[in-house]
C-alpha positions as CSV (number, residue, x, y, z in Angstrom):
1,M,142.5,86.1,136.7
2,N,143.2,84.6,133.4
3,M,141.1,82.6,130.7
4,I,140.8,78.4,130.5
5,R,138.8,76.6,128.0
6,A,140.8,73.6,127.9
7,N,143.3,70.8,129.3
8,A,145.7,71.7,126.6
9,E,145.9,75.2,128.5
10,I,146.6,74.1,131.7
11,E,149.1,71.6,131.3
12,K,151.1,74.4,130.3
13,I,150.6,76.6,132.8
14,K,154.1,76.1,135.1
15,P,154.2,77.7,138.5
16,T,155.5,80.9,140.3
17,E,156.4,82.0,143.7
18,K,152.8,82.8,144.1
19,I,149.9,81.2,144.4
20,Q,147.3,81.6,140.9
21,K,144.2,82.0,140.0
22,F,143.0,80.8,136.4
23,N,138.9,81.9,135.7
24,L,137.3,78.8,134.1
25,E,133.4,80.8,134.2
26,K,131.6,82.5,137.2
27,G,133.0,81.3,140.9
28,L,134.6,78.3,139.3
29,Y,138.4,79.0,138.9
30,L,142.2,76.5,138.2
31,K,144.0,77.4,141.7
32,V,147.9,76.7,140.7
33,T,150.2,76.7,143.8
34,P,154.7,77.3,143.8
35,R,155.0,74.1,144.5
36,G,152.7,72.9,141.1
37,T,150.0,71.4,142.9
38,K,146.3,72.2,140.4
39,V,143.2,72.4,142.4
40,F,140.0,73.1,140.8
41,R,137.7,75.3,142.8
42,I,133.9,77.0,143.6
43,Q,133.3,79.6,145.5
44,L,129.3,80.7,145.6
45,S,128.1,83.4,147.6
46,R,124.6,84.8,149.2
47,S,124.1,88.3,149.8
48,N,120.7,88.6,151.0
49,I,120.1,87.6,155.2
50,K,123.6,86.6,156.2
51,P,126.1,87.0,153.5
52,F,129.0,84.4,153.5
53,K,131.2,83.1,150.8
54,V,132.1,79.0,150.6
55,L,134.8,78.3,148.4
56,I,134.4,73.8,147.6
57,T,137.8,72.6,146.5
58,L,136.2,69.7,143.3
59,G,139.6,67.9,143.2
60,R,143.1,67.9,141.8
61,Y,143.9,68.6,137.9
62,L,144.7,65.3,136.3
63,Y,142.1,63.3,138.7
64,I,139.3,65.8,137.1
65,N,139.2,67.3,134.1
66,I,137.7,70.5,132.5
67,K,134.7,69.0,131.6
68,E,133.5,67.2,134.7
69,T,134.9,70.6,136.8
70,R,132.0,72.2,134.7
71,S,129.6,69.9,135.0
72,V,129.7,69.9,139.0
73,S,130.0,73.6,138.9
74,E,126.5,73.8,137.0
75,S,125.1,71.4,139.4
76,Y,126.2,73.5,142.8
77,Q,125.0,76.6,140.7
78,S,121.6,74.9,140.1
79,K,121.3,74.1,143.4
80,K,122.0,77.5,144.5
81,R,119.2,79.1,142.2
82,A,116.8,76.5,143.3
83,Q,117.3,77.5,147.1
84,K,117.1,81.0,146.0
85,H,113.8,80.7,144.4
86,Q,112.4,78.5,147.3
87,L,113.3,81.4,150.2
88,A,111.7,83.9,147.0
89,A,108.6,81.7,147.5
C-alpha cells in the first residue's frame, strides 16, 4: 500500500483496472475502485478470545477529508484501547 498524506495527493490518484488501497495510518486507508470511487475505510481487529476483523466505511472522498477521517479513526482506536483495558481489569 502507498502512503497518502494530503488531500491534494488523493485528487491526483487515477483509477486502474484493479482496486487500489492507499495507507493513511495504522488501520486507516483509502480504497479506489476501477470506476474512480474513493472511499475511506478503517480496519479494526481483535486477537484475543475470538479473533475477528471489522471493516468500517467512513465515507467518500470529498464528503469527508483526511483530517476528519483521521479524527474519526483516532476515536475508534481510543475506544478499542479502552475496551482492551476493561477486559484486562
